[in-house]
All heavy atoms as a GROMACS GRO file, in nm:
protein
  583
    1MET      N    1   2.836   2.478  -2.019
    1MET     CA    2   2.716   2.413  -2.070
    1MET      C    3   2.597   2.454  -1.985
    1MET      O    4   2.610   2.468  -1.864
    1MET     CB    5   2.740   2.262  -2.068
    1MET     CG    6   2.628   2.182  -2.127
    1MET     SD    7   2.586   2.214  -2.298
    1MET     CE    8   2.745   2.199  -2.380
    2ASP      N    9   2.484   2.472  -2.051
    2ASP     CA   10   2.366   2.506  -1.973
    2ASP      C   11   2.246   2.425  -2.021
    2ASP      O   12   2.247   2.369  -2.134
    2ASP     CB   13   2.336   2.657  -1.974
    2ASP     CG   14   2.306   2.709  -2.114
    2ASP    OD1   15   2.223   2.650  -2.185
    2ASP    OD2   16   2.369   2.811  -2.153
    3ALA      N   17   2.142   2.418  -1.941
    3ALA     CA   18   2.028   2.338  -1.968
    3ALA      C   19   1.956   2.379  -2.099
    3ALA      O   20   1.910   2.295  -2.176
    3ALA     CB   21   1.928   2.342  -1.852
    4ALA      N   22   1.949   2.509  -2.125
    4ALA     CA   23   1.882   2.557  -2.245
    4ALA      C   24   1.952   2.507  -2.373
    4ALA      O   25   1.884   2.469  -2.469
    4ALA     CB   26   1.875   2.710  -2.245
    5ARG      N   27   2.083   2.503  -2.373
    5ARG     CA   28   2.158   2.457  -2.490
    5ARG      C   29   2.134   2.306  -2.512
    5ARG      O   30   2.114   2.263  -2.624
    5ARG     CB   31   2.306   2.488  -2.477
    5ARG     CG   32   2.384   2.439  -2.598
    5ARG     CD   33   2.525   2.491  -2.604
    5ARG     NE   34   2.592   2.437  -2.719
    5ARG     CZ   35   2.718   2.396  -2.716
    5ARG    NH1   36   2.793   2.411  -2.611
    5ARG    NH2   37   2.772   2.346  -2.827
    6ILE      N   38   2.139   2.230  -2.402
    6ILE     CA   39   2.114   2.088  -2.413
    6ILE      C   40   1.975   2.061  -2.466
    6ILE      O   41   1.954   1.979  -2.553
    6ILE     CB   42   2.137   2.019  -2.276
    6ILE    CG1   43   2.281   2.028  -2.235
    6ILE    CG2   44   2.090   1.873  -2.282
    6ILE    CD1   45   2.312   1.989  -2.094
    7GLN      N   46   1.876   2.134  -2.413
    7GLN     CA   47   1.739   2.119  -2.458
    7GLN      C   48   1.729   2.147  -2.608
    7GLN      O   49   1.664   2.071  -2.681
    7GLN     CB   50   1.646   2.211  -2.380
    7GLN     CG   51   1.501   2.196  -2.418
    7GLN     CD   52   1.408   2.266  -2.321
    7GLN    OE1   53   1.436   2.275  -2.201
    7GLN    NE2   54   1.297   2.314  -2.371
    8ALA      N   55   1.790   2.255  -2.654
    8ALA     CA   56   1.786   2.291  -2.796
    8ALA      C   57   1.849   2.180  -2.883
    8ALA      O   58   1.794   2.150  -2.991
    8ALA     CB   59   1.856   2.425  -2.818
    9LEU      N   60   1.960   2.124  -2.838
    9LEU     CA   61   2.025   2.017  -2.915
    9LEU      C   62   1.939   1.892  -2.925
    9LEU      O   63   1.928   1.830  -3.030
    9LEU     CB   64   2.161   1.981  -2.853
    9LEU     CG   65   2.270   2.088  -2.866
    9LEU    CD1   66   2.388   2.055  -2.774
    9LEU    CD2   67   2.314   2.098  -3.012
   10ILE      N   68   1.876   1.856  -2.813
   10ILE     CA   69   1.788   1.737  -2.816
   10ILE      C   70   1.667   1.764  -2.904
   10ILE      O   71   1.630   1.679  -2.988
   10ILE     CB   72   1.745   1.699  -2.673
   10ILE    CG1   73   1.865   1.656  -2.589
   10ILE    CG2   74   1.640   1.587  -2.678
   10ILE    CD1   75   1.835   1.634  -2.441
   11GLU      N   76   1.607   1.880  -2.895
   11GLU     CA   77   1.491   1.913  -2.979
   11GLU      C   78   1.529   1.914  -3.127
   11GLU      O   79   1.452   1.870  -3.211
   11GLU     CB   80   1.436   2.048  -2.939
   11GLU     CG   81   1.365   2.043  -2.803
   11GLU     CD   82   1.325   2.181  -2.748
   11GLU    OE1   83   1.378   2.283  -2.799
   11GLU    OE2   84   1.239   2.183  -2.661
   12ALA      N   85   1.648   1.962  -3.160
   12ALA     CA   86   1.693   1.963  -3.301
   12ALA      C   87   1.714   1.822  -3.350
   12ALA      O   88   1.686   1.790  -3.465
   12ALA     CB   89   1.821   2.045  -3.312
   13GLY      N   90   1.768   1.734  -3.263
   13GLY     CA   91   1.796   1.598  -3.306
   13GLY      C   92   1.678   1.504  -3.303
   13GLY      O   93   1.680   1.401  -3.372
   14LEU      N   94   1.574   1.538  -3.226
   14LEU     CA   95   1.452   1.461  -3.220
   14LEU      C   96   1.334   1.552  -3.249
   14LEU      O   97   1.263   1.595  -3.159
   14LEU     CB   98   1.436   1.398  -3.080
   14LEU     CG   99   1.538   1.295  -3.038
   14LEU    CD1  100   1.521   1.254  -2.893
   14LEU    CD2  101   1.529   1.169  -3.127
   15PRO      N  102   1.314   1.586  -3.377
   15PRO     CA  103   1.210   1.681  -3.412
   15PRO      C  104   1.074   1.637  -3.356
   15PRO      O  105   1.038   1.519  -3.359
   15PRO     CB  106   1.207   1.678  -3.566
   15PRO     CG  107   1.346   1.634  -3.602
   15PRO     CD  108   1.386   1.539  -3.494
   16GLY      N  109   1.002   1.733  -3.301
   16GLY     CA  110   0.870   1.707  -3.245
   16GLY      C  111   0.870   1.663  -3.100
   16GLY      O  112   0.767   1.650  -3.038
   17ALA      N  113   0.988   1.637  -3.045
   17ALA     CA  114   0.997   1.594  -2.904
   17ALA      C  115   0.967   1.706  -2.810
   17ALA      O  116   0.994   1.824  -2.840
   17ALA     CB  117   1.137   1.539  -2.878
   18LEU      N  118   0.907   1.670  -2.698
   18LEU     CA  119   0.888   1.765  -2.587
   18LEU      C  120   1.001   1.740  -2.489
   18LEU      O  121   1.019   1.626  -2.448
   18LEU     CB  122   0.756   1.743  -2.519
   18LEU     CG  123   0.632   1.763  -2.607
   18LEU    CD1  124   0.504   1.723  -2.532
   18LEU    CD2  125   0.622   1.906  -2.655
   19VAL      N  126   1.079   1.844  -2.461
   19VAL     CA  127   1.198   1.827  -2.382
   19VAL      C  128   1.204   1.926  -2.269
   19VAL      O  129   1.173   2.043  -2.286
   19VAL     CB  130   1.331   1.846  -2.470
   19VAL    CG1  131   1.451   1.823  -2.391
   19VAL    CG2  132   1.322   1.757  -2.592
   20ASN      N  133   1.241   1.879  -2.149
   20ASN     CA  134   1.261   1.965  -2.033
   20ASN      C  135   1.393   1.923  -1.969
   20ASN      O  136   1.407   1.809  -1.925
   20ASN     CB  137   1.144   1.953  -1.933
   20ASN     CG  138   1.164   2.038  -1.811
   20ASN    OD1  139   1.227   2.143  -1.816
   20ASN    ND2  140   1.113   1.995  -1.700
   21VAL      N  141   1.490   2.015  -1.967
   21VAL     CA  142   1.622   1.986  -1.911
   21VAL      C  143   1.644   2.073  -1.787
   21VAL      O  144   1.614   2.193  -1.789
   21VAL     CB  145   1.736   2.010  -2.013
   21VAL    CG1  146   1.870   1.980  -1.951
   21VAL    CG2  147   1.713   1.924  -2.137
   22ARG      N  148   1.698   2.013  -1.681
   22ARG     CA  149   1.728   2.084  -1.559
   22ARG      C  150   1.872   2.054  -1.520
   22ARG      O  151   1.926   1.948  -1.550
   22ARG     CB  152   1.638   2.038  -1.445
   22ARG     CG  153   1.490   2.058  -1.473
   22ARG     CD  154   1.400   1.981  -1.381
   22ARG     NE  155   1.420   1.836  -1.373
   22ARG     CZ  156   1.384   1.748  -1.468
   22ARG    NH1  157   1.331   1.789  -1.582
   22ARG    NH2  158   1.404   1.620  -1.450
   23GLY      N  159   1.938   2.148  -1.454
   23GLY     CA  160   2.071   2.130  -1.402
   23GLY      C  161   2.135   2.265  -1.370
   23GLY      O  162   2.134   2.352  -1.456
   24ASP      N  163   2.183   2.277  -1.248
   24ASP     CA  164   2.232   2.408  -1.203
   24ASP      C  165   2.385   2.419  -1.198
   24ASP      O  166   2.437   2.529  -1.190
   24ASP     CB  167   2.176   2.442  -1.064
   24ASP     CG  168   2.024   2.458  -1.067
   24ASP    OD1  169   1.972   2.502  -1.170
   24ASP    OD2  170   1.961   2.428  -0.964
   25ASP      N  171   2.455   2.307  -1.198
   25ASP     CA  172   2.601   2.315  -1.176
   25ASP      C  173   2.684   2.317  -1.306
   25ASP      O  174   2.804   2.327  -1.302
   25ASP     CB  175   2.647   2.203  -1.084
   25ASP     CG  176   2.638   2.065  -1.148
   25ASP    OD1  177   2.596   2.053  -1.263
   25ASP    OD2  178   2.673   1.965  -1.077
   26GLY      N  179   2.616   2.308  -1.423
   26GLY     CA  180   2.687   2.318  -1.549
   26GLY      C  181   2.748   2.188  -1.601
   26GLY      O  182   2.799   2.186  -1.710
   27VAL      N  183   2.740   2.078  -1.525
   27VAL     CA  184   2.794   1.951  -1.571
   27VAL      C  185   2.700   1.832  -1.543
   27VAL      O  186   2.710   1.731  -1.612
   27VAL     CB  187   2.933   1.917  -1.511
   27VAL    CG1  188   3.037   2.014  -1.565
   27VAL    CG2  189   2.931   1.920  -1.362
   28HIS      N  190   2.611   1.846  -1.449
   28HIS     CA  191   2.516   1.740  -1.418
   28HIS      C  192   2.374   1.787  -1.453
   28HIS      O  193   2.332   1.894  -1.406
   28HIS     CB  194   2.519   1.705  -1.268
   28HIS     CG  195   2.651   1.656  -1.224
   28HIS    ND1  196   2.749   1.738  -1.174
   28HIS    CD2  197   2.706   1.529  -1.225
   28HIS    CE1  198   2.856   1.669  -1.143
   28HIS    NE2  199   2.832   1.540  -1.173
   29PHE      N  200   2.302   1.707  -1.534
   29PHE     CA  201   2.172   1.748  -1.583
   29PHE      C  202   2.074   1.633  -1.575
   29PHE      O  203   2.112   1.517  -1.573
   29PHE     CB  204   2.180   1.794  -1.729
   29PHE     CG  205   2.274   1.913  -1.744
   29PHE    CD1  206   2.406   1.895  -1.774
   29PHE    CD2  207   2.227   2.043  -1.732
   29PHE    CE1  208   2.493   2.002  -1.791
   29PHE    CE2  209   2.312   2.151  -1.746
   29PHE     CZ  210   2.442   2.131  -1.776
   30GLU      N  211   1.945   1.668  -1.574
   30GLU     CA  212   1.836   1.572  -1.585
   30GLU      C  213   1.744   1.621  -1.700
   30GLU      O  214   1.720   1.741  -1.714
   30GLU     CB  215   1.755   1.568  -1.456
   30GLU     CG  216   1.831   1.512  -1.338
   30GLU     CD  217   1.746   1.506  -1.214
   30GLU    OE1  218   1.622   1.520  -1.222
   30GLU    OE2  219   1.805   1.483  -1.105
   31ALA      N  220   1.696   1.525  -1.778
   31ALA     CA  221   1.609   1.559  -1.888
   31ALA      C  222   1.488   1.465  -1.895
   31ALA      O  223   1.502   1.344  -1.878
   31ALA     CB  224   1.684   1.555  -2.019
   32ASP      N  225   1.372   1.524  -1.919
   32ASP     CA  226   1.251   1.449  -1.953
   32ASP      C  227   1.232   1.469  -2.102
   32ASP      O  228   1.227   1.583  -2.149
   32ASP     CB  229   1.129   1.503  -1.877
   32ASP     CG  230   1.147   1.498  -1.725
   32ASP    OD1  231   1.209   1.403  -1.677
   32ASP    OD2  232   1.098   1.589  -1.659
   33VAL      N  233   1.222   1.356  -2.174
   33VAL     CA  234   1.204   1.366  -2.320
   33VAL      C  235   1.086   1.279  -2.360
   33VAL      O  236   1.083   1.160  -2.328
   33VAL     CB  237   1.332   1.319  -2.392
   33VAL    CG1  238   1.317   1.338  -2.543
   33VAL    CG2  239   1.458   1.392  -2.343
   34ILE      N  240   0.991   1.341  -2.428
   34ILE     CA  241   0.873   1.272  -2.478
   34ILE      C  242   0.878   1.274  -2.630
   34ILE      O  243   0.883   1.385  -2.688
   34ILE     CB  244   0.743   1.337  -2.427
   34ILE    CG1  245   0.742   1.336  -2.273
   34ILE    CG2  246   0.621   1.267  -2.485
   34ILE    CD1  247   0.631   1.419  -2.212
   35SER      N  248   0.882   1.158  -2.692
   35SER     CA  249   0.895   1.154  -2.838
   35SER      C  250   0.827   1.030  -2.895
   35SER      O  251   0.836   0.920  -2.841
   35SER     CB  252   1.043   1.150  -2.875
   35SER     OG  253   1.060   1.134  -3.015
   36GLU      N  254   0.764   1.045  -3.011
   36GLU     CA  255   0.707   0.934  -3.086
   36GLU      C  256   0.815   0.837  -3.129
   36GLU      O  257   0.790   0.721  -3.146
   36GLU     CB  258   0.631   0.985  -3.211
   36GLU     CG  259   0.501   1.050  -3.184
   36GLU     CD  260   0.392   0.953  -3.147
   36GLU    OE1  261   0.412   0.832  -3.158
   36GLU    OE2  262   0.286   1.001  -3.105
   37GLN      N  263   0.939   0.888  -3.148
   37GLN     CA  264   1.048   0.802  -3.195
   37GLN      C  265   1.085   0.694  -3.095
   37GLN      O  266   1.157   0.601  -3.128
   37GLN     CB  267   1.172   0.890  -3.227
   37GLN     CG  268   1.148   0.983  -3.344
   37GLN     CD  269   1.270   1.061  -3.378
   37GLN    OE1  270   1.382   1.006  -3.382
   37GLN    NE2  271   1.254   1.190  -3.404
   38PHE      N  272   1.038   0.706  -2.971
   38PHE     CA  273   1.067   0.604  -2.868
   38PHE      C  274   0.975   0.483  -2.877
   38PHE      O  275   1.001   0.382  -2.812
   38PHE     CB  276   1.057   0.664  -2.729
   38PHE     CG  277   1.155   0.774  -2.702
   38PHE    CD1  278   1.124   0.874  -2.612
   38PHE    CD2  279   1.281   0.778  -2.759
   38PHE    CE1  280   1.213   0.976  -2.583
   38PHE    CE2  281   1.369   0.879  -2.733
   38PHE     CZ  282   1.338   0.978  -2.644
   39ALA      N  283   0.870   0.490  -2.955
   39ALA     CA  284   0.771   0.383  -2.962
   39ALA      C  285   0.839   0.253  -3.004
   39ALA      O  286   0.918   0.246  -3.100
   39ALA     CB  287   0.661   0.417  -3.061
   40GLY      N  288   0.812   0.147  -2.928
   40GLY     CA  289   0.866   0.015  -2.957
   40GLY      C  290   1.013  -0.005  -2.919
   40GLY      O  291   1.068  -0.109  -2.949
   41LYS      N  292   1.073   0.094  -2.854
   41LYS     CA  293   1.215   0.083  -2.818
   41LYS      C  294   1.231   0.064  -2.669
   41LYS      O  295   1.156   0.118  -2.589
   41LYS     CB  296   1.289   0.209  -2.860
   41LYS     CG  297   1.301   0.222  -3.013
   41LYS     CD  298   1.383   0.343  -3.052
   41LYS     CE  299   1.410   0.351  -3.199
   41LYS     NZ  300   1.293   0.340  -3.284
   42LEU      N  301   1.329  -0.016  -2.631
   42LEU     CA  302   1.363  -0.038  -2.492
   42LEU      C  303   1.432   0.088  -2.437
   42LEU      O  304   1.485   0.168  -2.515
   42LEU     CB  305   1.453  -0.159  -2.477
   42LEU     CG  306   1.392  -0.293  -2.516
   42LEU    CD1  307   1.496  -0.403  -2.512
   42LEU    CD2  308   1.275  -0.326  -2.424
   43PRO      N  309   1.435   0.105  -2.306
   43PRO     CA  310   1.499   0.226  -2.246
   43PRO      C  311   1.641   0.252  -2.296
   43PRO      O  312   1.674   0.367  -2.324
   43PRO     CB  313   1.495   0.197  -2.096
   43PRO     CG  314   1.374   0.110  -2.080
   43PRO     CD  315   1.374   0.022  -2.202
   44LEU      N  316   1.725   0.151  -2.307
   44LEU     CA  317   1.862   0.175  -2.352
   44LEU      C  318   1.866   0.233  -2.495
   44LEU      O  319   1.941   0.327  -2.520
   44LEU     CB  320   1.945   0.046  -2.347
   44LEU     CG  321   2.091   0.060  -2.382
   44LEU    CD1  322   2.162   0.160  -2.295
   44LEU    CD2  323   2.159  -0.075  -2.373
   45ALA      N  324   1.782   0.183  -2.582
   45ALA     CA  325   1.776   0.237  -2.719
   45ALA      C  326   1.726   0.381  -2.720
   45ALA      O  327   1.772   0.463  -2.796
   45ALA     CB  328   1.688   0.147  -2.806
   46ARG      N  329   1.634   0.412  -2.634
   46ARG     CA  330   1.579   0.547  -2.623
   46ARG      C  331   1.691   0.641  -2.574
   46ARG      O  332   1.707   0.751  -2.628
   46ARG     CB  333   1.462   0.552  -2.522
   46ARG     CG  334   1.342   0.476  -2.567
   46ARG     CD  335   1.232   0.476  -2.463
   46ARG     NE  336   1.116   0.401  -2.507
   46ARG     CZ  337   0.997   0.413  -2.449
   46ARG    NH1  338   0.981   0.490  -2.341
   46ARG    NH2  339   0.894   0.345  -2.494
   47HIS      N  340   1.763   0.597  -2.473
   47HIS     CA  341   1.873   0.681  -2.422
   47HIS      C  342   1.977   0.706  -2.529
   47HIS      O  343   2.032   0.815  -2.543
   47HIS     CB  344   1.933   0.618  -2.298
   47HIS     CG  345   1.840   0.623  -2.179
   47HIS    ND1  346   1.882   0.602  -2.051
   47HIS    CD2  347   1.705   0.644  -2.171
   47HIS    CE1  348   1.780   0.612  -1.968
   47HIS    NE2  349   1.672   0.635  -2.040
   48ARG      N  350   2.010   0.603  -2.605
   48ARG     CA  351   2.110   0.618  -2.713
   48ARG      C  352   2.062   0.719  -2.816
   48ARG      O  353   2.143   0.794  -2.869
   48ARG     CB  354   2.136   0.482  -2.779
   48ARG     CG  355   2.220   0.391  -2.694
   48ARG     CD  356   2.250   0.263  -2.764
   48ARG     NE  357   2.331   0.177  -2.683
   48ARG     CZ  358   2.334   0.048  -2.689
   48ARG    NH1  359   2.259  -0.019  -2.774
   48ARG    NH2  360   2.415  -0.023  -2.610
   49LEU      N  361   1.933   0.722  -2.847
   49LEU     CA  362   1.881   0.825  -2.938
   49LEU      C  363   1.907   0.965  -2.884
   49LEU      O  364   1.947   1.053  -2.960
   49LEU     CB  365   1.731   0.806  -2.960
   49LEU     CG  366   1.687   0.696  -3.057
   49LEU    CD1  367   1.534   0.682  -3.052
   49LEU    CD2  368   1.733   0.727  -3.199
   50VAL      N  369   1.881   0.983  -2.755
   50VAL     CA  370   1.903   1.115  -2.695
   50VAL      C  371   2.055   1.147  -2.694
   50VAL      O  372   2.096   1.256  -2.731
   50VAL     CB  373   1.843   1.122  -2.553
   50VAL    CG1  374   1.877   1.255  -2.486
   50VAL    CG2  375   1.693   1.102  -2.558
   51TYR      N  376   2.136   1.052  -2.650
   51TYR     CA  377   2.281   1.075  -2.645
   51TYR      C  378   2.336   1.111  -2.783
   51TYR      O  379   2.425   1.194  -2.797
   51TYR     CB  380   2.355   0.955  -2.591
   51TYR     CG  381   2.329   0.922  -2.445
   51TYR    CD1  382   2.335   0.790  -2.402
   51TYR    CD2  383   2.296   1.020  -2.355
   51TYR    CE1  384   2.312   0.758  -2.268
   51TYR    CE2  385   2.269   0.988  -2.221
   51TYR     CZ  386   2.280   0.857  -2.180
   51TYR     OH  387   2.255   0.827  -2.049
   52ALA      N  388   2.281   1.050  -2.889
   52ALA     CA  389   2.329   1.081  -3.025
   52ALA      C  390   2.305   1.226  -3.059
   52ALA      O  391   2.382   1.282  -3.138
   52ALA     CB  392   2.259   0.988  -3.122
   53THR      N  393   2.202   1.288  -3.005
   53THR     CA  394   2.176   1.429  -3.034
   53THR      C  395   2.283   1.519  -2.973
   53THR      O  396   2.299   1.635  -3.015
   53THR     CB  397   2.038   1.476  -2.988
   53THR    OG1  398   2.035   1.476  -2.843
   53THR    CG2  399   1.925   1.386  -3.043
   54LEU      N  400   2.351   1.468  -2.872
   54LEU     CA  401   2.451   1.549  -2.799
   54LEU      C  402   2.594   1.520  -2.840
   54LEU      O  403   2.685   1.596  -2.806
   54LEU     CB  404   2.435   1.528  -2.650
   54LEU     CG  405   2.294   1.560  -2.598
   54LEU    CD1  406   2.278   1.515  -2.454
   54LEU    CD2  407   2.264   1.710  -2.612
   55GLY      N  408   2.619   1.413  -2.916
   55GLY     CA  409   2.748   1.381  -2.969
   55GLY      C  410   2.858   1.381  -2.866
   55GLY      O  411   2.845   1.323  -2.755
   56ASP      N  412   2.969   1.448  -2.895
   56ASP     CA  413   3.089   1.446  -2.812
   56ASP      C  414   3.072   1.526  -2.681
   56ASP      O  415   3.161   1.520  -2.596
   56ASP     CB  416   3.207   1.506  -2.891
   56ASP     CG  417   3.250   1.416  -3.005
   56ASP    OD1  418   3.218   1.296  -3.001
   56ASP    OD2  419   3.317   1.468  -3.097
   57LEU      N  420   2.962   1.597  -2.667
   57LEU     CA  421   2.941   1.672  -2.540
   57LEU      C  422   2.921   1.573  -2.424
   57LEU      O  423   2.957   1.606  -2.311
   57LEU     CB  424   2.818   1.762  -2.552
   57LEU     CG  425   2.831   1.876  -2.652
   57LEU    CD1  426   2.700   1.951  -2.664
   57LEU    CD2  427   2.943   1.972  -2.609
   58MET      N  428   2.868   1.456  -2.456
   58MET     CA  429   2.847   1.354  -2.349
   58MET      C  430   2.984   1.303  -2.305
   58MET      O  431   3.067   1.264  -2.387
   58MET     CB  432   2.762   1.235  -2.400
   58MET     CG  433   2.616   1.266  -2.411
   58MET     SD  434   2.540   1.325  -2.260
   58MET     CE  435   2.579   1.197  -2.142
   59GLY      N  436   3.005   1.304  -2.175
   59GLY     CA  437   3.136   1.263  -2.121
   59GLY      C  438   3.238   1.371  -2.126
   59GLY      O  439   3.348   1.354  -2.072
   60GLY      N  440   3.205   1.485  -2.187
   60GLY     CA  441   3.296   1.599  -2.194
   60GLY      C  442   3.234   1.713  -2.119
   60GLY      O  443   3.233   1.716  -1.996
   61ALA      N  444   3.170   1.805  -2.189
   61ALA     CA  445   3.109   1.921  -2.130
   61ALA      C  446   2.992   1.880  -2.041
   61ALA      O  447   2.958   1.946  -1.945
   61ALA     CB  448   3.063   2.020  -2.235
   62ILE      N  449   2.927   1.767  -2.080
   62ILE     CA  450   2.816   1.714  -1.999
   62ILE      C  451   2.871   1.589  -1.927
   62ILE      O  452   2.894   1.486  -1.987
   62ILE     CB  453   2.696   1.672  -2.088
   62ILE    CG1  454   2.648   1.792  -2.168
   62ILE    CG2  455   2.584   1.616  -2.000
   62ILE    CD1  456   2.546   1.757  -2.275
   63HIS      N  457   2.892   1.605  -1.798
   63HIS     CA  458   2.948   1.492  -1.720
   63HIS      C  459   2.842   1.386  -1.696
   63HIS      O  460   2.875   1.266  -1.701
   63HIS     CB  461   3.004   1.544  -1.587
   63HIS     CG  462   3.058   1.436  -1.500
   63HIS    ND1  463   3.175   1.371  -1.530
   63HIS    CD2  464   3.013   1.382  -1.385
   63HIS    CE1  465   3.198   1.281  -1.438
   63HIS    NE2  466   3.100   1.285  -1.347
   64ALA      N  467   2.720   1.424  -1.668
   64ALA     CA  468   2.613   1.328  -1.638
   64ALA      C  469   2.482   1.381  -1.686
   64ALA      O  470   2.451   1.501  -1.672
   64ALA     CB  471   2.608   1.297  -1.490
   65LEU      N  472   2.400   1.293  -1.744
   65LEU     CA  473   2.269   1.330  -1.790
   65LEU      C  474   2.170   1.220  -1.750
   65LEU      O  475   2.174   1.109  -1.807
   65LEU     CB  476   2.265   1.349  -1.942
   65LEU     CG  477   2.130   1.381  -2.004
   65LEU    CD1  478   2.076   1.514  -1.954
   65LEU    CD2  479   2.142   1.383  -2.158
   66GLY      N  480   2.084   1.248  -1.654
   66GLY     CA  481   1.979   1.154  -1.614
   66GLY      C  482   1.864   1.171  -1.709
   66GLY      O  483   1.822   1.283  -1.739
   67LEU      N  484   1.810   1.060  -1.758
   67LEU     CA  485   1.702   1.068  -1.856
   67LEU      C  486   1.576   0.998  -1.812
   67LEU      O  487   1.582   0.889  -1.754
   67LEU     CB  488   1.748   1.005  -1.988
   67LEU     CG  489   1.854   1.077  -2.069
   67LEU    CD1  490   1.897   0.989  -2.186
   67LEU    CD2  491   1.803   1.209  -2.118
   68LYS      N  492   1.462   1.059  -1.844
   68LYS     CA  493   1.334   0.995  -1.839
   68LYS      C  494   1.278   1.006  -1.980
   68LYS      O  495   1.256   1.118  -2.030
   68LYS     CB  496   1.240   1.064  -1.740
   68LYS     CG  497   1.105   0.996  -1.723
   68LYS     CD  498   1.011   1.071  -1.635
   68LYS     CE  499   1.067   1.082  -1.495
   68LYS     NZ  500   0.976   1.158  -1.405
   69THR      N  501   1.261   0.892  -2.047
   69THR     CA  502   1.220   0.890  -2.186
   69THR      C  503   1.088   0.820  -2.200
   69THR      O  504   1.072   0.705  -2.157
   69THR     CB  505   1.325   0.820  -2.274
   69THR    OG1  506   1.353   0.692  -2.224
   69THR    CG2  507   1.455   0.902  -2.280
   70LEU      N  508   0.990   0.889  -2.257
   70LEU     CA  509   0.855   0.836  -2.271
   70LEU      C  510   0.798   0.865  -2.410
   70LEU      O  511   0.835   0.965  -2.473
   70LEU     CB  512   0.760   0.903  -2.169
   70LEU     CG  513   0.795   0.892  -2.021
   70LEU    CD1  514   0.710   0.987  -1.940
   70LEU    CD2  515   0.776   0.749  -1.976
   71THR      N  516   0.707   0.778  -2.454
   71THR     CA  517   0.630   0.809  -2.573
   71THR      C  518   0.517   0.903  -2.527
   71THR      O  519   0.487   0.911  -2.408
   71THR     CB  520   0.568   0.682  -2.634
   71THR    OG1  521   0.474   0.627  -2.542
   71THR    CG2  522   0.675   0.579  -2.670
   72PRO      N  523   0.450   0.971  -2.621
   72PRO     CA  524   0.338   1.055  -2.580
   72PRO      C  525   0.226   0.976  -2.510
   72PRO      O  526   0.166   1.025  -2.416
   72PRO     CB  527   0.288   1.113  -2.714
   72PRO     CG  528   0.411   1.115  -2.799
   72PRO     CD  529   0.487   0.990  -2.763
   73GLU      N  530   0.204   0.852  -2.554
   73GLU     CA  531   0.102   0.771  -2.491
   73GLU      C  532   0.140   0.734  -2.347
   73GLU      O  533   0.057   0.735  -2.256
   73GLU     CB  534   0.080   0.640  -2.571
   73GLU     CG  535   0.020   0.660  -2.708
   73GLU     CD  536   0.122   0.712  -2.810
   73GLU    OE1  537   0.247   0.701  -2.790
   73GLU    OE2  538   0.076   0.766  -2.915
   74GLU      N  539   0.266   0.702  -2.324
   74GLU     CA  540   0.314   0.675  -2.186
   74GLU      C  541   0.302   0.798  -2.098
   74GLU      O  542   0.263   0.786  -1.984
   74GLU     CB  543   0.459   0.623  -2.190
   74GLU     CG  544   0.475   0.488  -2.255
   74GLU     CD  545   0.618   0.453  -2.287
   74GLU    OE1  546   0.706   0.543  -2.291
   74GLU    OE2  547   0.645   0.335  -2.309
   75ALA      N  548   0.335   0.911  -2.154
   75ALA     CA  549   0.327   1.037  -2.076
   75ALA      C  550   0.184   1.069  -2.042
   75ALA      O  551   0.154   1.111  -1.928
   75ALA     CB  552   0.392   1.151  -2.156
   76ALA      N  553   0.092   1.047  -2.136
   76ALA     CA  554  -0.050   1.073  -2.110
   76ALA      C  555  -0.102   0.982  -2.001
   76ALA      O  556  -0.187   1.023  -1.920
   76ALA     CB  557  -0.131   1.054  -2.238
   77GLY      N  558  -0.054   0.860  -1.994
   77GLY     CA  559  -0.096   0.764  -1.891
   77GLY      C  560  -0.052   0.802  -1.752
   77GLY      O  561  -0.105   0.755  -1.652
   78ARG      N  562   0.050   0.886  -1.741
   78ARG     CA  563   0.102   0.927  -1.612
   78ARG      C  564   0.033   1.052  -1.556
   78ARG      O  565   0.063   1.093  -1.446
   78ARG     CB  566   0.252   0.954  -1.623
   78ARG     CG  567   0.332   0.828  -1.645
   78ARG     CD  568   0.478   0.855  -1.645
   78ARG     NE  569   0.551   0.730  -1.660
   78ARG     CZ  570   0.665   0.708  -1.600
   78ARG    NH1  571   0.723   0.799  -1.527
   78ARG    NH2  572   0.726   0.593  -1.618
   79ARG      N  573  -0.050   1.113  -1.637
   79ARG     CA  574  -0.116   1.236  -1.589
   79ARG      C  575  -0.235   1.203  -1.508
   79ARG      O  576  -0.302   1.110  -1.512
   79ARG     CB  577  -0.157   1.321  -1.711
   79ARG     CG  578  -0.037   1.377  -1.780
   79ARG     CD  579  -0.076   1.465  -1.894
   79ARG     NE  580   0.046   1.496  -1.969
   79ARG     CZ  581   0.050   1.518  -2.097
   79ARG    NH1  582  -0.060   1.521  -2.168
   79ARG    NH2  583   0.162   1.547  -2.158
   0.00000   0.00000   0.00000
């Protein structure tokens, strides 16, 4: 598993999302995901949306995925 594949899967599952995935060891990754679909959702619900894009890879080929999930407005406020 590599970061580019995970990024592509998240982008396909959350159209319009801005995604940046990092991870060098092939099993532990970190992702920043900015999506309108997160609006009004608590962090756990946001994470579930991302995990759903990865299906059975979570807990299998992807041992761990740290997530930072923001709406575009939240991301703009951090700049």
